[in-house]
N, C-alpha and C positions, 0 to 999 in steps of 0.2 A: 390643695391638691393641683391648683393651677401655678402655684409657685414653686413647687418640687418638680413639676414635668417643665418648667422653666429653667430651672437649674441644671436639670438631667441635660436638656438640650444644649445649654451652653457649656456644660462640661463636655459633651461630644464633640461638639464644633472646636473647642479649645485643642482637644487631643487631637483632631482631624489636622489641625492648623499646625500644631507642634511636631506631627510627623512629616507633613509636607514640606516644613522648613528645613528639616533633617537631611532632605535628599539634594541631589545636586542637579542643577540645570544645563543642560548642554546646547550650544547652536550647532548642528550637524553642519561641518565644512567650516565653521567660524563664522563670526560676525560680519566679516567683510565680504565672501563669496556666497556663503549660504547654499542652499539646494539647486545646482545648475549644472548642465551638460557642457559648460565652457572647457572643461578639461582642465581648469587652472586648480583644481583640488583633487588629490587622491584620497578617497574618502575612507579606505581602508586603512591607508598610513596614517591618517587623521585618527582614524579610532585605536589603531595600535599602539599608541603613546598615551592611552587613557585605560582605566580601569571602571567598568559600569557595574552598578549594583541594583538589585531590586529596587523599585520605588523611585530611581532616576528619570528625568524628564528631558526627551529629546525634541529640541524645535526644529523643524524644516521651514526655512524661510525660502519661499520661490522666488524665483528671478523671473519667471515669466509665466503668463497665464496657462499655458500649456503644459506646465510642468505639474506632476503629482507624485504622491507616494503609494507604492504598493508593498505589503507584505507577501513574499512569495514562498514557495518550498526552495531547498536547495539546489535541485534538480533546475527549476525555473531560473533560479539566480545565476546559475553558472551557465546558462545558455541563452540568457535575457528573454525569458517567454513570459508576457505579461496576460495572457488568455484566461487564465484560471487563478487569480489572486486568493490569497487568505483574507486580505483585507485591501479595501481601497479608498483612499483620501484623497482629497482635492482643497486647492488653497492653502490657507494657513493650517498648520498640523503640528499637533503635541502630540507626542507618544510615551506613554508609561507602561513599562513590563513588569507583571506582578510575580512571574514565573521565572525562574534560572533556566538560563539557554541561550543559543545563538538564534538570532532571528536575520532574515534575509529581506533586505528592503531594495527597491529598484523604482526607477521612473518608467513607466508604462509607454510613455510617448515613443513613438518608433525612432530608433536610432539612438536615443538617450542613453539607455543603460549599455549597450556597446562602446558610447563614448565616454563609459567611465561613471555614468550617475548611478551608481549602486553601492552599496554599504552592507557589510556583516556586522551586527551588534550583538557581542556577548555579554550576556547577564549573568552576573554572580551572586550568589546569595550572601546575604549581611554576616558580617564576621564580628566576633567576639574576641578582642585581644586580649591576653594576658598581660597585665599591666608589670607583673613580676618578670625582668629580663634575665635568664640562665645565662651563665657564663658560657663561652663557645666550648665545645669539648676538644678534648686534648687530641691531636693526631695520634693515630693507631700506629702502632710499631711499624707495619708494614708500608706505611705512607711515606713518602721521600722527604727528607727536611726540606723546609720552605717552601711546600707545596701550597697554594693559595687555599683559603678556607671558602667551603661553600655555604656557611650560615649565612642567613640573610641578617642585614645588620638592623637594628632596630629602628633607624630612620627611614627605611624604606617599606615598613609596615604601615597601612592605613586603617584606622580607628573608625568603625561604622556604628551608628546608633544601634543600641539593643533591640533585638525582635521583640523584647517585651513590651514595647510599646503597641504593637499590633495586638497582643493579647488584652491589654489594658483597653483600647479602642473598641476590640469586640465585645468585652464585660460591660463596658458603658452603654454600647447600642442594646445589647441583649437587657440591661437593667431599666432602659428608657423602653422597650417595647413591653416589657412585664408591666410597669408602672401604666403603660396606656390601655395594656388589656384589662389591668385591674379598674381603672376609670370607665372604659366602655362598660363592664360588667356591672359596677356601681351604678351607672344610668340604667342599665335595662332593667335590674333589681327594682330600682326606683318606678321606673315607669309600671313593671308588674304589679307593685305594691299599689300603685295609684289606681290601676284599671281594677283589682279586686275590690279595692276601697269603694270605687264608684257603683260596682256591680251589686256589692252588698248594700249599699245606700239605696240602690233603685229598687231591690227586692223588698226592703224594710218599708218604703214609701208605697209600693203595691199592696 
């Protein structure tokens, strides 16, 4: 039983590590500048050149001890209001978003957000790309000859890990929990049998 538990735990750890390795790690603002109010980085321009997905990790490297990270609403982001953050982080911060959507991050130190220390992070769902590339459709008769094609070139597509990994990890965790519950039940059943046996033995002696 102990060996099977060890194998199950090892499998779960392996799957978690595999899933983590498939994500992309970003240093917000780049390795040189990091998270700062210096104005040297336009954080939204930095973000606009990338496409972020569920599971990606965002590292905020602070330049000063009074820099920190707040996740806020869109309105508080627009007006740089740090009084009611949804989440608050200090010193080293590594954020991972598990739900697609747009997240609004600012520095809550007075004046820093208005100086440009703010970023919108748009998280996309994982994609499954079809490996078969269909030919570009022929231009319709109403289209003028020589008009540029709007089809996306295959090289611009980004293939992401299959979300089935999440299902496998969930199944492995559920299996481990069931095995743990079975082991606990076995121990309880064994203790009950020992107690009944001791009681019967005591009654026979009397």
